[in-house]
C-alpha positions, 0 to 999 in steps of 0.5 A, spaced: 846 719 678 849 716 683 844 710 683 847 708 676 854 709 678 854 706 684 854 699 681 849 695 685 843 691 680 839 688 685 833 695 687 827 696 689 824 700 684 820 696 680 821 690 684 814 686 680 814 690 675 815 686 666 818 691 662 818 690 654 823 692 651 820 692 642 824 694 638 822 693 630 829 697 628 837 695 630 838 698 636 846 697 638 846 705 644 839 705 647 836 698 647 841 696 652 841 702 656 833 701 657 835 694 660 840 696 664 836 702 666 829 696 669 834 691 671 838 696 676 831 698 679 831 691 679 825 689 674 824 684 670 825 685 662 824 682 655 828 683 649 822 681 644 826 680 638 822 682 631 827 679 627 824 673 630 817 674 632 810 674 629 811 682 627 815 678 621 810 673 620 804 679 617 802 679 624 800 686 625 801 692 630 793 693 633 794 686 633 802 685 638 799 690 642 793 687 643 797 681 643 802 685 650 797 687 652 794 680 655 801 679 657 799 685 663 806 688 663 807 695 666 812 698 662 813 698 654 819 701 650 817 701 643 821 703 636 819 703 631 821 705 623 814 710 621 812 715 625 806 714 630 808 706 632 809 708 640 803 713 640 798 708 637 801 702 641 799 707 647 792 708 646 793 700 645 796 698 651 794 699 658 801 699 659 806 705 660 809 706 654 816 709 653 817 712 645 825 710 644 826 713 636 819 715 631 822 713 625 823 720 622 819 724 629 822 724 635 826 721 640 825 723 647 829 721 652 836 721 647 833 729 649 833 729 655 839 726 657 842 731 651 841 737 655 843 733 662 849 732 660 850 739 657 847 742 664 851 737 667 858 741 663 856 748 663 852 748 669 846 751 665 842 750 658 839 757 658 842 762 654 847 757 651 849 756 642 848 750 640 849 747 634 846 742 630 850 739 624 849 735 619 842 729 616 838 735 619 831 733 615 831 725 617 833 726 623 829 724 630 835 726 636 834 734 632 828 734 632 827 733 639 833 737 641 830 742 637 823 742 641 827 740 648 833 746 649 829 752 645 824 750 650 830 751 656 832 757 652 838 754 648 840 757 642 838 753 637 843 753 629 841 747 624 848 746 620 848 742 614 846 741 606 838 744 602 837 738 601 838 734 608 834 741 611 827 738 613 823 745 610 821 750 614 825 749 619 826 755 621 819 755 624 821 751 628 825 757 633 832 756 630 837 760 625 840 755 620 847 755 616 849 752 609 855 754 611 859 749 618 865 754 619 859 760 619 854 756 623 861 755 629 862 761 629 862 762 637 858 756 640 858 753 646 855 747 643 857 742 637 853 737 635 852 732 630 849 727 627 849 722 622 848 720 616 843 715 615 843 715 609 837 707 609 833 714 610 835 717 603 832 717 596 838 719 591 842 725 590 841 728 597 848 728 598 853 728 591 859 723 596 861 721 602 868 724 603 865 731 600 861 732 604 866 731 609 870 736 606 863 741 607 859 738 614 865 733 617 866 736 623 875 737 623 880 740 628 879 747 623 871 748 623 872 745 631 876 753 632 870 756 630 867 755 635 869 758 642 874 755 647 870 751 651 866 748 646 864 741 647 862 735 641 856 731 643 854 725 638 848 721 639 852 715 635 851 710 633 858 716 629 861 714 622 868 715 623 870 720 617 863 722 614 862 727 620 867 727 625 873 726 626 877 721 631 881 727 632 875 731 634 870 725 638 875 720 642 878 728 645 877 727 652 878 735 653 870 737 649 869 730 647 861 729 651 860 722 646 862 717 653 858 721 657 852 721 653 853 713 653 853 713 662 848 720 662 843 715 657 842 709 663 841 714 669 836 719 664 832 712 663 832 710 671 829 716 671 824 715 666 822 708 667 821 710 676 817 716 673 812 712 669 810 706 673 808 710 679 802 712 680 796 713 674 798 711 668 802 716 664 807 715 656 812 718 653 
């Protein structure tokens, strides 16, 4: 954390290491934070543009893996729209592979930075009531946070319409709510998620206006949480859809900007850890 805030970018921890960012999906925060993290640790960072690469010409993921392996990079950060793609890459390359989001499956570093953000402000994770709200069914962020937070002793609730909750989600050890006010009652953390309309089938949400009316976070709904409850959002935000600007920009209660800062710090730690010793993947 101190290293991230120092403002100095030249470091020796990853000097001589090559980091490749391979993003098959659009990303601003995650790709930029991995790029900053690598550069602040002294790595040679390469951002591969899939839109102008051979992938766009029909090259398979396995052929891409073979090409990257021949380049002998040390760290590979991969985001893909198909679940399991980073895991497949990890089997085919000698580099340490970091999952930067795969389909609707996982987003491990987002969960790590969210947990760090909560712990810095609340001093603990154990015993906290955390409500994850909105489009749970299409969210890899929700899945990773559920796994991590429940493992660390938090009590997690998911809140959303039945059409946006995955079947069997209660088997992950969470409480399920379809009413926003009941779901937020007495919670310490409110984590909002965006509507991932690019992944939706028709009819899952009647309209954006109706969604905000019932599930968008505003000051009235937030009043049902604890008085010191904090608000989070992994971004990008759809203001007026899942969260109103007054809540998102509240300097006392919103952790959204702090999440972005923690993202760089956490990813620096992940890159440094994986660059040491035998190959490991995250």
